[in-house]
N, C-alpha and C positions, 0 to 999 in steps of 0.2 A: 504494500500500500504506500502510495506517495504521501510524504509528510505535508501537512498544511499548517500554516501559521497565520494568525490574525493579530494585527497591532491596532489598538484603538488609540487614536491621537485626538486630544482636545485642545492643545495649545498651538498658538500661532505667534504673532508678534507680541501678544500679551505676556508670553513667557518663552522667549526664543530659545533659551537653553533647554527647556523641557521639550519643545518642539523638535529641536535638533537631536536630542537623545532618542526620541521616538523614531526619528528618521534613520538614525544609526542602527537601531535595533531592526527596523524593517529592511533596511538595505542589506544588513548582514544575513537576515533570514532569506531574503530573495536570492542571495548569492549561493545559497545551499540548494541541493536538489529538493524540489518540492514546489508547492504553490503558496504564494504569500499575498495577503490582502491587507490594506490599511483602511480602516473605517475612520474617516475624518469627521469630527463633530465640533461644535462650538466654534471657536476662533480658528481652528486648524483648517476649516474649509477654505479660508482665504489663500492658503498655501497651494491649493489645487487650481487656482485661477491663472489665466495667462499672465505671466510676469509677476505672479504672486510671491516668488522666492528671489526675485532680482535684488541683488545687493544685500541680502540678509545673511548674517553670520554672527557668531559669538566668538570672541577671541579664544584661541586655543582649540577650537573645534573645526571640523571641515565645514565648508560653506553648505548651507542647507540645499541650495540649488544643485550643487554637485552630488549630494547624497540622493536627491530626488531623481536626478538623471541616472545614476547608478542603479537605483531601485527599479526604475522603469526598464532600463537596459537588460536587467536580469528577470524581466517578466512580472514584476510586482504590479498588483492591481490597486488602483486608487478609487475607493468608494466614498462618495460625498453624501453626507446626511441631507436628505431633501428638505427637512424642516429647518435645519441650521442654515442651509444655503438660502432658502427662501426668506428667512428672517434677515438676511444680509443683502438681499436683492441680487443674489447670484443665481444665474440660470445655467443650463447645460451649455449654452453658447459661450459662456464666460470661462469655461474650464479648459485647462491645459490638455495637451495630447495625453491620452491614456487615462484620464480621469472621467468618472461617470457618476451620475446621480444614482445612488442605490441605498435603500433604506434598511431598517432594522430587520425586516423579514429575510433579506438576502444574507445579512451578516449572521443572524441566528442560524439560518440554514447551513452556512459555512461551518459554524461551530458544531452544529449537529452532525455534520459530515466528517467530524474528527479533527477540525482545526484546533491547534494549541494556541491559547491566548498568551501573547507576549506583551508586557507593559513595562 
């Protein structure tokens, strides 16, 4: 059975260090054999918008945009909470390549199919 990993991320520019750590975990999981998804909620949904990671970084950490690129290059999936996106005026057209609006049902289904939750 292929390993599955789910990373739930809720932080964006409101706590860039925590957002970066979540992206490091997700990027590392995606680099392993298996399937990885990030469920972006709260402020983290802004990171999935076009240009949403431009210029963002925390001293001593890799740039969050580079981590996101690595994550996607390794097949990582970005699922954006529909309610969180709508609350911020973000639509599917605003999302970066590889990101999609996907709600709790899809995320719960992924866990029910054996995904390990990483946080």
